[in-house]
ROTIKOL-600056 format. One record per residue: residue in three letters; x, y, z of N, C-alpha, C in turn. Coordinates in steps of 0.001 Angstrom, whole numbers, padded with zeros to 6 digits, always signed. Atoms other than C-alpha are relative to their C-alpha. Layout:
<sites>
AlaXYZXYZXYZ
...
</sites>
This chain:
<sites>
Met-000847+001137+000326+031097+023623-048557-000750-001277+000375
Ser+000693+001253-000269+029519+020161-048867+000886-000920+000836
Pro-000821+000925-000801+030618+017339-046548+001054-000717-000846
Ser-000985+000688+000839+032312+015590-049482+001143+000939-000383
Ser-001054-000964+000301+034227+018769-050361+000917+000192+001192
Ala-000806-000151-001209+035373+019137-046768+000924-001193+000175
Gly-000819+001201-000118+036597+015547-046735+001120-000027-001016
Arg-001033-000030+001044+038461+015956-050027+001091+001005+000340
Ser-001025-000993-000323+040209+019091-048775+000916-000507+001104
Leu-000841+000575-001049+041459+017160-045732+000924-001086-000554
Val-000757+001130+000523+042617+014097-047681+000884+000409-001169
Gln-000705-000480+001188+043754+015886-050871+000411-001140-000943
Pro-000327+001105+000909+043506+012871-053219+000478+000521-001352
Arg-000456-000356+001342+045232+012937-056596-000996-000449-001051
Ile+000979+000532+000944+042402+010982-058241-001146-000623+000782
Ile+001163+000677-000576+038924+009616-057517-000295-001209-000874
Leu+000388+001211+000712+038075+006030-058486-001462-000254+000316
Ala+001440+000195-000173+034311+005807-058977-000336-001445-000367
Met+000247+001432+000195+033330+002163-058542-001493-000288+000096
Gly+001406+000363+000019+029822+001255-059604-000908+001124-000453
Arg+000977-000914+000597+026733+002900-061028-000368+001149+000934
Phe+000427-001055-000915+025668+004797-057905+001085+001054+000186
Ala-001107-000952-000173+029106+006368-057368+000178+000848-001249
Val-000190-000717+001266+029406+007300-061035-001115+001020-000211
Gln+001128-000910+000196+025918+008801-061236+000046+001152+000985
Ser-000066-001054-001015+026424+010747-058003+001094+001014-000309
Leu-001128-000902+000250+029819+012179-058936-000126+000749-001318
Leu-000022-000597+001336+029364+012810-062643-001358+000531-000443
Gly+001322-000504+000340+025627+013509-062706-000465-000468-001369
Thr+000372+000535+001305+025029+011244-065695-000732-001320+000163
Gln+000694+001288+000025+022817+008292-066543+000649-000962-001001
Glu-000701+000849+000966+025294+006898-069088+000434-001300+000672
Pro-000484+001264-000569+026193+003231-068592+001505+000057+000267
Ile-001419+000018-000359+029545+002523-066968+000849-000434-001187
Gly-000759+000477+001155+030673+000665-070083+000351+001094-000987
Lys-000281-001121+000908+030470+003892-072082+000873+001074+000642
Leu-000753-001041-000705+032163+006040-069414+001417-000427+000358
Arg-001311+000475-000446+035115+003839-068526+001019+000143-001129
Gly-001063-000055+000991+038483+003990-070267+000537+001396-000282
Arg-000503-001371+000170+038992+007763-070041-000184+000768+001309
Leu+000094-000832-001201+039442+010464-067431-001199+000935-000088
His+001094-000961-000135+036492+012554-066264+000434+001009+001064
Gln-000318-001020-001006+036446+015598-063977-001173+000159+000963
Tyr+000975-000334-001025+034624+016257-060712+000613+001084+000863
Glu-000504-001154-000748+035209+019690-059192+001520+000144-000155
Gly-001411-000165+000308+038609+019844-060884+000874-001202+000333
Met-000731+001206-000388+039616+016377-059679-000203-001068-001075
Pro+000174+001065+000984+040328+013581-062173-000752-001189+000590
Val+000819+001140-000414+037866+010677-061973+000163-001116-001023
Val-000016+001194+000845+038294+007157-063353-001211-000834+000394
Val+001213+000790-000198+035119+005090-063754+000330-001472-000204
Thr-000160+001441+000161+035110+001331-063223-001184-000727+000637
Tyr+001087+000829-000494+032839-001529-062250+000095-000213+001512
His+000058+000294-001431+031729-002264-058684+000561-001406+000239
Pro-000561+001332-000268+033567-005212-057074-001045-001123+000019
Ala+001041+001036-000023+030296-007112-056521-000408-000397-001425
Tyr+000299+000290+001407+029545-006831-060250+001083-000906-000578
Leu-001110+000791+000542+032988-008243-061034-000030-001442+000499
Leu+000133+001370-000496+032311-011287-058849-001005-000801-000815
Arg+001024+000660+000810+029294-012069-061024+000363-000039-001485
Asn-000354-000132+001414+030926-011125-064353+001517-000038-000149
Leu-001455+000151-000015+034468-012483-064329+000697+000529-001248
Pro-000710-000524+001174+035307-011552-067950+000264+001514+000058
Asp-000194-001447-000082+034961-007850-067052+001115+000400+000965
Lys-001121-000311-000894+037803-008115-064516+001172+000600-000773
Ala-001092-000554+000817+040272-007412-067337-000253+001478-000287
Lys+000338-001407+000242+038427-004164-068114+000237+000827+001269
Ala-000216-000704-001262+038505-003197-064427+001497+000183+000266
Trp-001454-000117-000160+042253-003900-064351+000532+001133-000873
Ala-000414-001091+000896+042693-001576-067344-000374+001350+000604
Asp+000416-001246-000650+040744+001094-065441+000947+000359+001147
Leu-000944-000248-001093+043036+000700-062422+001354+000454-000533
Cys-001262-000425+000625+046075+000993-064692-000106+001441-000486
Leu+000225-001381+000423+044589+004190-066162+000092+000943+001195
Ala-000047-000831-001203+044124+005570-062646+001439+000163+000482
Leu-001400-000074-000426+047715+004723-061723+000812+000864-000949
Asp-000751-000763+000985+049134+006118-064961-000289+001494+000085
Ser+000368-001424-000050+047249+009383-064498+000554+000695+001239
Thr-000564-000616-001202+048812+009912-061061+001522+000089-000056
Leu-001458-000026+000110+052395+009350-062202+000469+001323-000608
Pro-000534-001227+000620+054607+012332-063101+000071-000164-001524
Asn-000006-000011+001467+054472+013268-066794-001114-000826-000594
Ala+001118+000785+000523+051118+011499-067169-000891+000883-000841
</sites>
């Protein structure tokens, strides 16, 4: 069991929010740009993953804040009953 698996079993999250390129590449094992991965659910070891931009990126690119908000709404909607 990896350290991240042990931590997830203790916390038991309903969803993972991957924020930024490094988190996305580490979790999903892909080199795809975040812009192509965001907007849909992915899976990591059976856990739903939502991809979004890193907060530091959003400070430099204010127009993308609306896209990040949509990603957060997707994450929330996917955790609600009947989602």
